[in-house]
C-alpha positions as CSV (number, residue, x, y, z in Angstrom):
1,X,87.1,61.8,51.0
2,X,83.5,62.9,50.8
3,X,84.0,65.3,53.7
4,X,87.2,66.7,52.1
5,X,85.4,67.4,48.9
6,X,82.5,69.1,50.8
7,X,85.1,71.2,52.9
8,X,86.9,72.2,49.7
9,X,83.6,73.2,48.0
10,X,82.7,75.3,51.1
11,X,86.0,77.1,50.9
12,X,85.7,77.8,47.2
13,X,82.2,79.2,47.6
14,X,82.8,81.4,50.6
15,X,83.3,84.9,49.2
16,X,86.0,86.0,51.6
17,X,88.2,83.1,50.9
18,X,88.7,82.8,47.2
19,X,87.8,84.1,43.8
20,X,89.2,86.7,41.4
21,X,86.7,89.2,42.7
22,X,88.2,89.2,46.1
23,X,91.8,89.3,45.0
24,X,91.1,92.5,43.0
25,X,89.6,94.8,45.6
26,X,90.4,98.4,46.3
27,X,92.5,99.1,49.4
28,X,94.2,102.1,50.9
29,X,97.4,100.9,49.2
30,X,96.0,100.3,45.7
31,X,93.9,97.8,43.7
32,X,94.4,94.1,44.1
33,X,98.2,93.4,43.9
34,X,98.8,96.8,42.2
35,X,100.2,99.0,44.9
36,X,101.3,102.7,45.2
37,X,105.1,102.7,44.8
38,X,105.3,100.1,42.0
39,X,106.6,100.8,38.6
40,X,104.3,100.7,35.6
41,X,106.2,97.7,34.3
42,X,105.5,95.7,37.5
43,X,101.8,96.7,37.4
44,X,101.5,95.7,33.7
45,X,103.0,92.3,34.5
46,X,100.5,91.7,37.3
47,X,97.6,92.9,35.2
48,X,98.7,90.9,32.2
49,X,98.3,93.8,29.8
50,X,100.2,96.8,28.5
51,X,99.6,100.1,30.2
52,X,99.3,103.1,27.9
53,X,98.6,106.8,28.1
54,X,95.1,108.0,27.1
55,X,96.5,109.2,23.8
56,X,98.8,106.2,23.4
57,X,101.9,108.4,23.3
58,X,105.1,107.8,25.2
59,X,104.7,108.1,29.0
60,X,105.9,111.1,30.8
61,X,107.6,109.5,33.8
62,X,107.5,112.8,35.8
63,X,103.7,112.8,35.7
64,X,101.2,110.9,33.6
65,X,98.1,108.8,33.7
66,X,98.0,105.2,32.3
67,X,95.1,102.9,31.4
68,X,95.3,99.1,30.8
69,X,95.1,98.2,27.1
70,X,92.8,95.2,27.8
71,X,90.4,94.4,30.6
72,X,90.2,96.5,33.7
73,X,87.6,98.9,32.3
74,X,87.3,102.1,34.3
75,X,90.7,101.7,35.9
76,X,93.5,104.3,35.5
77,X,96.9,104.7,37.2
78,X,98.7,107.9,38.0
79,X,102.5,107.8,37.7
80,X,104.8,110.3,39.3
81,X,108.6,110.1,39.0
82,X,108.3,106.7,37.4
83,X,106.2,105.2,40.2
84,X,102.5,104.5,40.6
85,X,101.0,106.9,43.2
86,X,97.3,106.2,42.9
87,X,94.7,104.2,41.1
88,X,91.3,105.6,40.0
89,X,88.2,103.6,39.6
90,X,85.4,105.2,37.5
91,X,83.0,102.2,36.9
92,X,80.9,100.1,39.2
93,X,82.9,97.0,38.3
94,X,85.2,97.1,41.3
95,X,84.6,97.2,45.1
96,X,86.6,98.2,48.1
97,X,87.4,95.6,50.8
98,X,84.3,97.0,52.6
99,X,82.1,96.5,49.6
100,X,81.8,100.1,48.4
101,X,81.7,100.7,44.6
102,X,81.0,103.6,42.2
103,X,77.3,104.4,42.4
104,X,76.9,103.7,46.1
105,X,75.1,106.4,48.2
106,X,76.7,108.7,50.7
107,X,74.4,107.1,53.3
108,X,76.1,103.7,52.6
109,X,79.5,105.3,53.0
110,X,78.6,106.8,56.3
111,X,77.1,103.5,57.4
112,X,80.2,101.5,56.5
113,X,82.9,104.0,57.6
114,X,81.2,106.3,60.2
115,X,83.5,108.7,62.0
116,X,86.5,107.4,60.0
117,X,85.3,109.6,57.1
118,X,87.1,112.9,56.5
119,X,84.8,115.1,54.4
120,X,85.9,118.0,52.2
121,X,83.9,120.2,49.8
122,X,84.3,119.4,46.1
123,X,86.6,121.9,44.2
124,X,84.2,122.4,41.3
125,X,80.8,121.0,42.3
126,X,79.0,123.1,44.9
127,X,76.8,120.1,45.8
128,X,79.8,117.6,45.7
129,X,82.2,116.3,48.3
130,X,85.3,114.2,48.7
131,X,85.1,111.6,51.4
132,X,88.5,110.2,52.6
133,X,89.4,107.1,54.6
134,X,93.0,107.0,55.7
135,X,95.4,104.5,57.2
136,X,96.9,105.6,60.5
137,X,99.4,108.4,59.7
138,X,97.5,109.4,56.5
139,X,100.2,108.1,54.2
140,X,97.8,105.9,52.2
141,X,94.1,106.2,51.8
142,X,90.9,106.0,49.7
143,X,89.1,109.0,48.4
144,X,85.4,108.7,47.3
145,X,84.4,111.5,44.9
146,X,80.8,112.4,45.5
147,X,78.2,113.9,43.1
148,X,74.5,113.8,43.6
149,X,74.9,112.0,46.9
150,X,76.6,109.1,45.0
151,X,80.1,107.8,44.6
152,X,81.3,108.9,41.2
153,X,85.0,107.8,41.4
154,X,87.2,106.0,43.9
155,X,90.9,106.9,44.3
156,X,93.4,104.7,46.2
157,X,97.0,105.2,47.0
158,X,99.3,107.7,48.7
159,X,98.8,111.4,49.4
160,X,98.3,112.0,45.7
161,X,94.6,111.0,46.2
162,X,94.2,114.6,47.4
163,X,95.1,116.0,44.0
164,X,92.2,117.3,42.0
165,X,94.0,118.2,38.7
166,X,96.6,115.8,37.5
167,X,99.8,115.8,39.7
168,X,98.8,118.9,41.7
């Protein structure tokens, strides 16, 4: 019994095995259990809160951005044709599976992802960049928006992570 308790304690304390922090990580497919392709209603159920537009008006199912009413500070979801296509993280409260978060340096990104990074110039910031990491086939990925050699936002989901302005 004593060994079973010690083994259980070790499992619960090991960061890669349990904990809400690990279940809510950014992946190429989304954020925690929230995945590109889900409906906003499915995401709201999993998040345990209502999703609303920034202005708290009715959602435009063709193209809109939603934010959780409670919790999940710095998280927004893009909806296109009634489905979530990407999630955006703008606060250093969430990490990728590789441990990257808003505020990390470009050196850290290069250290973690190396040659997997696809780098593009920023559309509006002459000193900024977009760093992409894609799944094979480039259907899903993560985009790191860079300003001042730091991650300013993280996008996860389908090809819509390439968009700079809304749904285009």
